[in-house]
C-alpha positions as CSV (number, residue, x, y, z in Angstrom):
1,M,42.8,-145.0,-85.6
2,A,42.7,-148.9,-85.7
3,I,44.7,-150.1,-82.4
4,R,44.8,-153.8,-82.1
5,L,46.7,-155.9,-79.7
6,N,50.2,-156.7,-80.7
7,E,50.6,-160.3,-80.4
8,T,54.7,-160.1,-80.0
9,A,54.5,-158.0,-77.4
10,L,52.5,-160.0,-75.3
11,R,54.6,-163.2,-76.3
12,H,57.7,-161.0,-75.4
13,A,55.7,-160.1,-71.7
14,R,54.9,-163.2,-70.8
15,S,58.2,-164.4,-71.5
16,L,59.3,-162.0,-69.5
17,V,57.4,-162.8,-66.3
18,R,57.9,-166.4,-67.0
19,D,62.0,-165.4,-66.6
20,G,61.0,-163.7,-63.4
21,D,61.6,-160.3,-65.3
22,V,58.9,-158.5,-63.2
23,V,58.7,-155.4,-61.0
24,H,55.8,-156.5,-58.6
25,D,54.8,-152.8,-57.5
26,E,51.7,-151.2,-56.7
27,R,48.9,-150.0,-58.6
28,D,49.7,-146.4,-58.6
29,A,53.3,-146.6,-59.3
30,W,53.6,-146.4,-63.0
31,S,53.4,-143.0,-63.2
32,E,56.9,-142.7,-61.4
33,D,58.5,-146.0,-62.7
34,A,57.7,-145.2,-66.6
35,P,60.3,-144.6,-69.1
36,T,60.5,-140.8,-69.6
37,A,60.6,-139.6,-73.1
38,D,64.1,-139.2,-73.0
39,E,64.3,-142.8,-72.0
40,E,62.1,-143.8,-74.9
41,N,64.4,-142.2,-77.2
42,G,67.4,-143.5,-75.8
43,F,65.9,-146.7,-76.2
44,I,64.6,-146.0,-79.6
45,E,68.5,-144.8,-80.7
46,S,70.3,-148.2,-79.3
47,E,67.7,-151.2,-80.0
48,G,65.8,-149.6,-82.5
49,W,61.8,-149.5,-83.7
50,T,61.6,-153.3,-83.6
51,E,62.6,-153.6,-79.9
52,F,60.7,-150.6,-78.7
53,R,57.1,-152.7,-80.5
54,H,58.0,-155.1,-78.2
55,W,57.2,-153.0,-75.4
56,H,53.8,-152.0,-76.1
57,L,50.7,-154.2,-75.9
58,G,49.1,-151.8,-78.3
59,I,49.7,-151.1,-82.0
60,D,48.3,-148.9,-84.5
61,D,48.8,-149.9,-88.0
62,D,47.4,-146.9,-89.6
63,A,50.3,-145.1,-88.0
64,N,53.8,-144.2,-89.3
65,E,55.9,-147.9,-87.6
66,E,58.6,-145.6,-86.9
67,T,57.0,-143.2,-84.8
68,K,55.9,-143.3,-81.0
69,E,52.4,-142.6,-82.1
70,A,52.0,-146.5,-83.7
71,Y,52.4,-147.7,-80.3
72,S,50.4,-147.8,-77.0
73,F,49.9,-149.6,-73.8
74,P,53.5,-150.0,-72.4
75,Y,53.9,-152.5,-69.9
76,G,57.4,-152.3,-68.8
77,D,60.5,-150.0,-68.3
78,F,62.6,-151.6,-71.7
79,R,64.0,-154.4,-68.7
80,K,61.1,-155.8,-66.8
81,V,57.4,-155.7,-66.7
82,H,55.9,-153.7,-64.3
83,R,52.8,-155.0,-62.5
84,C,51.8,-151.4,-61.9
85,A,52.0,-150.6,-65.9
86,V,50.1,-153.5,-66.9
87,I,47.3,-152.8,-64.2
88,S,47.3,-149.4,-65.8
89,L,47.1,-150.7,-69.2
90,E,44.3,-153.0,-68.6
91,S,41.8,-149.8,-67.1
92,R,42.7,-147.7,-69.7
93,A,42.3,-150.5,-72.7
94,G,39.0,-151.1,-70.9
95,Q,38.1,-147.4,-70.8
96,Y,38.6,-147.1,-74.7
97,D,36.6,-150.2,-75.8
98,H,39.8,-151.7,-76.9
99,D,38.7,-155.3,-74.8
100,E,41.2,-157.6,-76.8
101,I,44.2,-155.7,-75.2
102,R,42.4,-155.5,-71.8
103,D,41.5,-159.1,-71.7
104,A,45.3,-160.0,-72.4
105,A,46.1,-157.7,-70.0
106,K,44.2,-159.4,-67.4
107,K,45.4,-162.5,-68.2
108,L,48.8,-161.0,-67.9
109,L,48.5,-159.9,-64.9
110,D,47.2,-163.3,-63.7
111,L,50.0,-164.6,-64.2
112,I,52.5,-162.0,-62.8
113,D,50.4,-162.6,-59.5
114,E,51.0,-166.3,-59.7
115,G,54.7,-166.0,-59.3
């Protein structure tokens, strides 16, 4: 498994933050705010895999791109960036030595907190 930073998703996240499409929630809120499996499936069905990919900072090029396995480190709920999701993914990326994703998440969090 070779997870790398999904640059397209990062650009999408930055754009959303700049447009004010952010939920400034608390650190531990992601467990409540994260989309459910059914919500993910509904989003994929209506918007497709390309749009689903745009909501994850991690991408595994070895996995089938039309499976959820290929995408990790979600940062939002398919409508807005969630501050709590970015905090969570920054921590998790650092824990598993995905330094590029961790560093991108830190910069994204800084952008959120500037707003």
